[in-house]
C-alpha positions as CSV (number, residue, x, y, z in Angstrom):
1,M,-117.4,150.1,45.9
2,P,-116.2,147.6,43.0
3,Q,-112.8,147.8,42.7
4,P,-111.1,148.8,39.4
5,E,-109.5,145.2,38.9
6,V,-113.0,144.1,38.2
7,G,-115.1,147.0,37.4
8,W,-118.6,148.2,37.9
9,F,-119.5,146.5,34.3
10,V,-118.1,143.0,35.2
11,A,-119.9,143.6,38.5
12,I,-123.1,144.5,36.8
13,V,-123.0,141.4,35.0
14,L,-121.9,139.0,38.1
15,A,-124.8,140.2,39.8
16,L,-127.6,139.7,36.7
17,G,-125.6,136.2,36.4
18,D,-125.9,135.7,39.9
19,I,-130.3,136.9,40.0
20,A,-130.5,134.5,36.6
21,G,-129.0,131.5,38.1
22,L,-131.1,131.9,41.2
23,A,-134.5,132.4,39.2
24,I,-133.6,129.5,36.7
25,A,-133.0,127.4,40.0
26,W,-136.3,128.4,41.8
27,H,-138.3,128.2,38.7
28,F,-136.9,124.6,38.1
29,A,-137.8,123.8,41.6
30,E,-141.0,125.3,41.4
31,K,-142.1,123.3,38.2
32,L,-140.7,120.0,39.5
33,N,-142.7,119.9,43.0
34,Q,-145.8,121.7,41.7
35,S,-148.0,119.1,41.1
36,F,-146.8,116.9,44.4
37,A,-145.4,119.5,46.5
38,P,-146.4,123.1,45.8
39,I,-145.3,126.1,48.3
40,P,-147.8,126.7,50.9
41,K,-150.2,130.0,50.3
42,Q,-148.9,131.3,53.5
43,L,-145.7,131.9,52.2
44,V,-146.2,133.5,48.8
45,W,-147.4,136.6,49.8
46,W,-146.9,137.9,46.2
47,E,-145.3,137.3,42.9
48,W,-142.8,139.0,40.6
49,L,-141.5,138.2,37.1
50,G,-143.2,134.6,37.7
51,L,-141.3,134.4,40.9
52,S,-143.0,134.0,44.4
53,S,-142.0,136.5,46.8
54,L,-139.9,133.8,49.0
55,F,-137.6,133.4,46.4
56,W,-137.3,137.8,46.0
57,V,-136.4,136.9,49.7
58,F,-133.8,134.4,49.3
59,A,-132.7,136.2,46.1
60,F,-131.9,139.4,48.5
61,F,-129.9,138.0,51.0
62,I,-127.9,136.1,48.7
63,I,-126.8,139.1,46.5
64,V,-126.2,141.1,49.6
65,L,-124.0,138.7,51.2
66,F,-122.3,137.9,48.2
67,A,-121.6,142.2,47.8
68,Y,-120.5,141.8,51.7
69,H,-117.9,139.0,50.7
70,N,-116.9,141.2,47.9
71,F,-117.6,138.5,45.3
72,Y,-118.8,141.4,42.8
73,S,-115.4,143.4,43.8
74,A,-112.2,142.2,45.0
75,T,-110.0,140.2,42.9
76,S,-108.9,137.5,45.3
77,Q,-112.4,136.8,46.3
78,W,-114.9,136.7,43.0
79,R,-113.9,133.5,41.9
80,N,-114.1,131.8,45.4
81,Y,-116.5,129.0,43.9
82,V,-116.1,127.2,47.0
83,K,-117.1,130.1,49.7
84,Q,-119.7,131.3,47.6
85,T,-121.1,128.1,47.9
86,Q,-121.0,128.1,51.3
87,V,-122.8,131.5,51.4
88,I,-125.7,129.8,49.2
89,S,-125.9,127.1,51.8
90,T,-125.8,129.2,54.8
91,V,-129.0,131.1,53.5
92,Y,-130.9,128.1,53.1
93,L,-129.9,126.4,56.1
94,L,-130.5,129.6,58.2
95,S,-133.7,129.7,56.5
96,L,-134.6,126.5,58.3
97,V,-134.2,128.4,62.2
98,V,-136.2,131.2,60.8
99,A,-138.7,129.5,59.4
100,Y,-139.3,127.5,62.8
101,F,-139.4,130.5,65.2
102,Y,-141.8,131.9,62.4
103,D,-144.4,129.6,62.6
104,P,-143.2,125.8,63.6
105,K,-146.2,124.2,62.1
106,L,-145.7,126.0,58.7
107,D,-143.0,123.7,56.9
108,A,-141.9,124.2,52.9
109,P,-142.1,120.9,50.8
110,R,-138.5,119.3,51.6
111,S,-138.5,118.6,47.9
112,L,-138.9,122.1,47.1
113,F,-136.2,123.3,49.8
114,F,-133.2,120.8,48.7
115,T,-134.2,121.1,44.9
116,A,-133.8,124.9,45.2
117,W,-130.7,124.4,47.3
118,T,-128.7,122.3,45.3
119,S,-129.8,124.1,42.0
120,S,-129.4,127.5,42.8
121,I,-125.6,126.2,43.7
122,V,-125.7,124.6,40.2
123,F,-126.6,127.7,38.0
124,V,-125.0,130.0,40.2
125,I,-121.8,128.6,39.9
126,G,-121.9,127.5,36.6
127,I,-122.7,130.8,35.4
128,R,-120.4,133.0,37.4
129,L,-118.0,130.2,35.6
130,A,-118.9,130.4,31.9
131,I,-118.9,134.5,33.0
132,T,-115.4,133.8,34.1
133,I,-114.3,132.5,31.3
134,F,-115.7,134.3,28.3
135,L,-115.8,138.3,29.9
136,H,-111.6,138.0,30.8
137,Q,-111.1,137.6,26.8
138,F,-111.8,141.4,26.3
139,R,-109.7,144.1,27.6
140,F,-112.7,146.4,28.2
141,T,-113.6,144.1,30.9
142,R,-110.4,144.2,32.5
143,P,-108.6,147.7,32.7
144,Q,-104.7,147.9,32.8
145,I,-103.2,147.5,36.1
146,P,-100.1,149.4,36.0
147,V,-97.4,147.3,38.3
148,F,-93.6,148.0,39.1
149,V,-91.3,145.2,39.6
150,I,-88.9,144.8,42.0
151,A,-86.6,141.5,41.2
152,P,-83.2,140.6,41.0
153,R,-81.1,141.4,37.9
154,D,-81.5,138.1,36.5
155,R,-84.9,138.0,37.0
156,I,-86.9,141.2,36.1
157,A,-86.9,140.6,32.2
158,L,-88.6,137.4,33.2
159,L,-91.5,138.9,35.5
160,T,-91.9,141.6,33.6
161,E,-93.0,139.3,30.4
162,M,-94.6,137.2,32.8
163,V,-96.9,140.1,33.9
164,E,-97.5,141.7,30.4
165,K,-98.7,138.4,29.2
166,R,-101.3,138.2,31.9
167,V,-104.5,140.1,29.8
168,G,-104.9,143.7,32.4
169,Y,-101.6,143.9,33.7
170,R,-98.7,146.4,32.3
171,V,-95.4,146.8,33.8
172,V,-94.6,150.5,34.2
173,G,-91.2,150.4,35.7
174,A,-88.6,148.1,37.4
175,V,-85.3,147.7,39.6
176,E,-82.9,145.6,41.4
177,S,-83.8,143.9,45.1
178,S,-81.1,145.5,46.5
179,Q,-82.1,149.2,45.8
180,A,-85.8,148.2,47.2
181,H,-84.8,150.3,50.4
182,I,-83.5,153.3,48.7
183,S,-85.8,156.4,49.1
184,S,-85.4,156.8,45.4
185,T,-87.3,153.4,44.4
186,M,-90.0,154.8,46.1
187,Q,-90.3,157.9,44.5
188,L,-89.9,155.9,41.1
189,I,-92.7,153.8,42.2
190,K,-95.3,157.1,42.7
191,A,-93.8,158.5,39.6
192,S,-94.8,155.8,37.7
193,G,-98.7,155.5,38.8
194,A,-98.5,151.9,39.9
195,R,-101.0,150.4,42.0
196,E,-99.2,147.1,42.4
197,V,-95.6,146.2,43.1
198,L,-94.6,143.0,42.3
199,A,-91.5,142.1,44.8
200,D,-89.2,138.8,44.4
201,S,-86.4,138.3,47.2
202,L,-86.2,141.1,49.0
203,P,-83.6,142.0,51.9
204,E,-86.2,141.1,55.3
205,T,-85.2,143.6,57.3
206,R,-85.1,146.8,54.8
207,L,-88.5,145.6,53.7
208,A,-90.1,145.5,56.9
209,S,-88.7,149.4,57.8
210,N,-89.1,150.9,54.8
211,L,-91.0,149.3,51.4
212,Y,-93.8,148.0,53.0
213,W,-94.9,150.8,54.9
214,Q,-94.3,153.4,52.7
215,L,-96.3,151.5,50.1
216,R,-99.1,150.9,52.8
217,N,-98.6,154.7,53.1
218,A,-99.0,155.6,49.0
219,R,-102.5,152.7,49.3
220,I,-100.5,150.8,46.5
221,S,-100.6,146.8,46.8
222,L,-97.5,144.5,47.5
223,L,-97.2,141.1,45.7
224,L,-94.7,138.9,47.3
225,V,-92.9,136.3,45.8
226,P,-93.0,133.5,48.6
227,S,-90.1,131.7,49.8
228,S,-90.8,128.0,51.4
229,L,-90.2,129.7,54.5
230,V,-93.0,132.6,54.0
231,M,-95.3,129.6,52.9
232,L,-94.6,127.7,55.9
233,H,-95.2,130.5,58.2
234,R,-98.9,131.1,56.6
235,R,-99.7,127.2,58.1
236,G,-98.8,128.0,61.7
237,A,-100.0,129.9,64.5
238,P,-97.3,132.4,67.0
239,E,-96.5,130.4,69.9
240,I,-94.0,131.8,72.6
241,F,-92.0,128.5,73.5
242,A,-89.5,128.1,75.7
243,G,-89.6,131.8,75.8
244,M,-89.1,132.0,72.4
245,P,-91.5,133.5,69.4
246,T,-92.2,130.5,67.2
247,I,-94.4,129.8,64.7
248,R,-96.3,126.1,65.6
249,I,-97.3,124.3,62.4
250,E,-99.4,121.4,63.4
251,P,-101.0,118.4,60.8
252,Q,-104.5,119.3,60.1
253,F,-106.8,116.5,61.5
254,F,-109.5,116.6,58.3
255,A,-106.4,116.8,55.7
256,I,-106.5,112.9,55.0
257,W,-110.8,113.4,54.1
258,E,-109.9,116.6,51.7
259,Y,-107.6,114.6,49.9
260,R,-110.2,111.3,49.8
261,L,-112.7,114.1,48.3
262,K,-110.2,115.1,46.1
263,R,-110.2,111.6,44.9
264,L,-113.3,111.2,44.7
265,F,-113.9,114.5,42.3
266,D,-111.0,113.1,39.8
267,V,-112.8,110.1,39.7
268,C,-115.7,111.5,38.8
269,G,-114.4,114.2,36.6
270,A,-112.6,111.6,34.8
271,L,-115.3,109.5,33.9
272,L,-117.6,112.4,32.9
273,G,-114.9,113.4,30.7
274,I,-114.4,110.4,28.8
275,I,-118.2,109.7,28.8
276,C,-118.8,113.3,27.0
277,L,-115.5,113.1,25.0
278,A,-116.0,109.8,23.4
279,P,-117.0,111.3,19.9
280,V,-113.8,113.7,20.2
281,F,-111.6,110.2,21.0
282,A,-112.5,108.3,17.8
283,F,-112.4,111.8,15.8
284,V,-109.0,112.7,16.9
285,A,-107.8,108.5,16.4
286,I,-109.2,108.8,12.7
287,A,-107.5,112.1,12.1
288,I,-103.8,110.4,13.3
289,K,-104.2,107.6,11.1
290,L,-104.9,110.2,8.0
291,S,-102.4,112.0,9.1
292,S,-99.2,110.0,9.9
293,P,-98.7,106.0,9.8
294,G,-98.3,104.4,13.1
295,G,-100.4,104.1,16.4
296,V,-102.8,106.5,17.8
297,F,-101.7,106.8,21.3
298,Y,-98.0,107.6,22.9
299,S,-96.6,106.4,26.3
300,Q,-94.1,108.1,27.7
301,E,-92.3,106.8,31.6
302,R,-92.9,110.0,33.7
303,V,-91.8,110.5,37.7
304,G,-95.0,110.7,39.6
305,L,-96.1,110.4,43.5
306,H,-93.0,109.7,45.5
307,G,-91.0,109.2,42.5
308,Q,-92.5,106.2,41.1
309,V,-92.5,105.9,37.3
310,F,-95.7,105.1,35.0
311,R,-96.5,105.4,32.0
312,M,-98.5,108.4,31.0
313,W,-100.7,108.4,27.7
314,K,-101.0,111.1,25.0
315,F,-102.6,111.1,21.7
316,R,-100.1,110.5,19.3
317,T,-98.7,114.2,18.0
318,M,-94.8,112.9,16.5
319,C,-93.2,110.4,14.2
320,N,-93.4,107.1,15.1
321,D,-89.5,107.2,16.1
322,A,-89.4,110.4,17.8
323,D,-87.9,109.5,21.0
324,K,-84.7,107.9,19.1
325,Q,-84.3,111.1,17.2
326,Q,-84.5,113.4,20.5
327,A,-80.6,112.6,20.8
328,G,-79.9,114.4,18.1
329,L,-81.8,117.8,18.5
330,E,-80.8,118.4,22.2
331,R,-78.8,121.1,20.8
332,L,-81.6,123.0,19.9
333,N,-83.1,122.8,22.8
334,E,-84.8,126.3,24.0
335,S,-85.5,125.8,27.8
336,K,-83.2,127.9,29.4
337,D,-81.3,125.7,31.6
338,G,-81.7,122.6,29.3
339,V,-83.7,120.5,32.2
340,M,-87.1,120.3,30.5
341,F,-86.9,119.6,26.5
342,K,-88.5,122.1,24.5
343,I,-88.5,122.9,20.9
344,K,-91.2,125.7,19.6
345,H,-90.9,124.5,15.9
346,D,-89.7,120.7,16.5
347,P,-88.9,118.8,13.2
348,R,-90.8,115.4,14.7
349,I,-94.4,116.8,14.5
350,I,-96.8,115.1,12.4
351,P,-99.1,117.4,10.3
352,I,-102.3,117.1,12.6
353,G,-100.0,117.2,16.1
354,R,-99.5,121.0,16.1
355,F,-103.7,121.1,16.5
356,L,-103.6,118.6,19.0
357,R,-100.8,120.6,21.3
358,R,-102.8,124.2,20.8
359,T,-105.9,122.9,22.1
360,S,-103.9,120.6,24.4
361,I,-106.6,117.5,22.9
362,D,-103.5,115.3,23.1
363,E,-103.4,115.4,26.5
364,L,-107.3,113.7,27.3
365,P,-105.6,110.4,27.1
366,Q,-104.3,110.7,30.5
367,L,-108.2,110.9,32.0
368,F,-107.3,107.1,31.9
369,N,-104.1,107.5,34.0
370,V,-106.3,109.6,36.3
371,L,-108.8,106.7,36.9
372,M,-105.8,104.0,37.5
373,G,-105.2,106.5,40.4
374,Q,-101.5,107.7,38.7
375,M,-102.4,111.2,38.1
376,S,-105.2,113.6,39.2
377,M,-106.8,116.3,37.2
378,V,-104.9,118.9,39.1
379,G,-101.5,119.1,40.1
380,P,-97.4,119.6,39.3
381,R,-97.1,118.0,35.7
382,P,-95.5,114.8,35.4
383,L,-92.1,115.1,33.8
384,P,-89.8,112.5,32.3
385,I,-87.2,110.5,33.6
386,R,-84.5,112.5,31.7
387,D,-85.7,115.9,32.9
388,V,-86.1,114.7,36.4
389,A,-82.0,113.1,36.3
390,R,-81.3,117.0,36.2
391,F,-83.1,118.5,38.8
392,D,-81.9,120.0,42.0
393,E,-82.5,118.0,45.7
394,W,-85.6,120.6,46.1
395,H,-87.2,120.5,43.1
396,H,-88.1,117.0,43.8
397,T,-90.9,118.4,46.4
398,R,-93.6,118.5,43.4
399,H,-93.2,114.5,43.6
400,L,-95.2,114.8,47.3
401,V,-98.5,114.8,45.8
402,L,-99.9,113.2,42.5
403,P,-99.2,115.0,39.4
404,G,-101.6,116.0,37.2
405,I,-103.2,116.9,33.7
406,T,-102.8,120.6,34.3
407,G,-101.4,122.8,37.4
408,F,-100.6,126.0,38.2
409,W,-97.5,126.4,35.7
410,Q,-100.1,125.5,33.0
411,I,-102.0,128.3,33.6
412,S,-99.2,130.7,34.0
413,G,-97.4,130.3,31.2
414,R,-97.2,127.2,29.8
415,S,-94.5,126.8,27.1
416,Q,-93.4,130.6,28.1
417,I,-91.7,128.8,31.3
418,D,-89.1,128.2,30.7
419,T,-86.1,127.1,33.6
420,I,-87.4,124.4,36.0
421,D,-86.8,126.8,39.0
422,D,-89.9,128.7,37.8
423,A,-91.7,125.9,36.8
424,A,-91.2,124.3,40.5
425,R,-91.9,127.2,42.5
426,L,-95.4,127.6,40.8
427,D,-95.8,123.6,42.0
428,L,-95.0,124.3,46.0
429,F,-97.0,127.3,45.8
430,Y,-99.9,125.3,44.8
431,I,-99.0,122.3,47.0
432,D,-98.7,124.3,50.0
433,H,-102.0,126.6,49.0
434,W,-104.2,123.7,47.8
435,S,-107.8,123.7,48.1
436,F,-111.2,122.8,46.0
437,N,-111.4,126.4,45.3
438,L,-107.9,126.8,43.8
439,D,-108.2,123.0,41.9
440,L,-111.4,124.6,40.3
441,E,-109.8,128.3,39.6
442,I,-107.1,126.0,37.9
443,L,-109.5,123.6,36.0
444,I,-111.2,126.9,34.6
445,E,-108.8,128.6,33.6
446,T,-107.0,126.0,31.8
447,L,-110.5,125.5,29.8
448,R,-110.2,129.4,29.3
449,I,-106.6,128.9,27.8
450,V,-107.5,125.9,25.6
451,L,-110.5,127.5,24.2
452,F,-108.6,130.2,23.0
453,S,-105.2,128.1,22.5
454,K,-102.8,130.1,24.3
455,G,-99.1,129.4,25.0
456,A,-98.7,125.8,23.9
457,Y,-96.8,124.4,20.9
């Protein structure tokens, strides 16, 4: 049964979208192969809606497996595009085994098989991405989930603000972390009607013996803001070493190939972006020239992989001497800890600049940084030397990977994140949990935010 977080409406839309994607893929494959490699008549038992019975068999098993893996219900799975690709591929590959035992002499045309396979992945995932972007702009597709916050006193307001800015969530109560083990806290949570508890910096021993089990018995989800140690535990396997319980963390054998594939994805994505967005580049260049005297592009030294300095490119959104004016504007810095420099109403921005920043079009020239290997499509955002000079030692962990055009903190608040500690926590979470699916989720969420202009200034 679909969980309330997604709802029946979205689940039905997703299922219909999957069927439509599979149907388009098969229609395309059949038309492409009809003249020289049609489906053998022995495999066409009946037709419905213009599609052969073989299609409906494939569609049935794919939809059933999608439902089994909670791609229509669980919020943690329905955006798992990589796993959805694996499920589709598994159905097609298993069909070869079934076909062999059904009749070794009967073989569907290879061109039809591979065309249907690859196009099914493209159209199903493509339609799901479109649904993800557009349906979640409407509140009726995202029922308001009541959330109770447990955090240190100085972080309750920040976490509350971040939660309520996300569509589909509302904070119904909060207490300090030091009171997590008190019985009255559990009574407050139940009375608030919360279905999820967001907890930060909980006392571990008390959590294990009290809060966790009480929430579990009350069927209330617990969301922990993880520490670096907790994230490391996720990577390891329990092992008894010298009579002691330990967590063994081994280097991943295929990690180097995963990062090479990420690099290939970056190069292909950057090339495709530059080619497709060439008219936008030309239009923006003309608009900047008409808006303000000076160059079209702006470059600034940023700190990248392993602390190396490189020049990051953007479309110019400020006056020519913006860097020289910054020292005089430091007193207006709205960042709480003063590490990052942010002013909501920056007087240096040129007329077209606010539009370029709000839509993030000013970041497009960084596609060339990606091609040069200085940046990735997704990763921690590279910061100026001025900001990095004010880092604490643990903040530099973000420099262990290539910086990105977009990243976790761009989709988790963008300009609303005003301390380097909060930004660095998101970066470390990304580094530890990196996967192709996570990169894809971040890119899609970035596109959604850019289309609806949320959080940038």
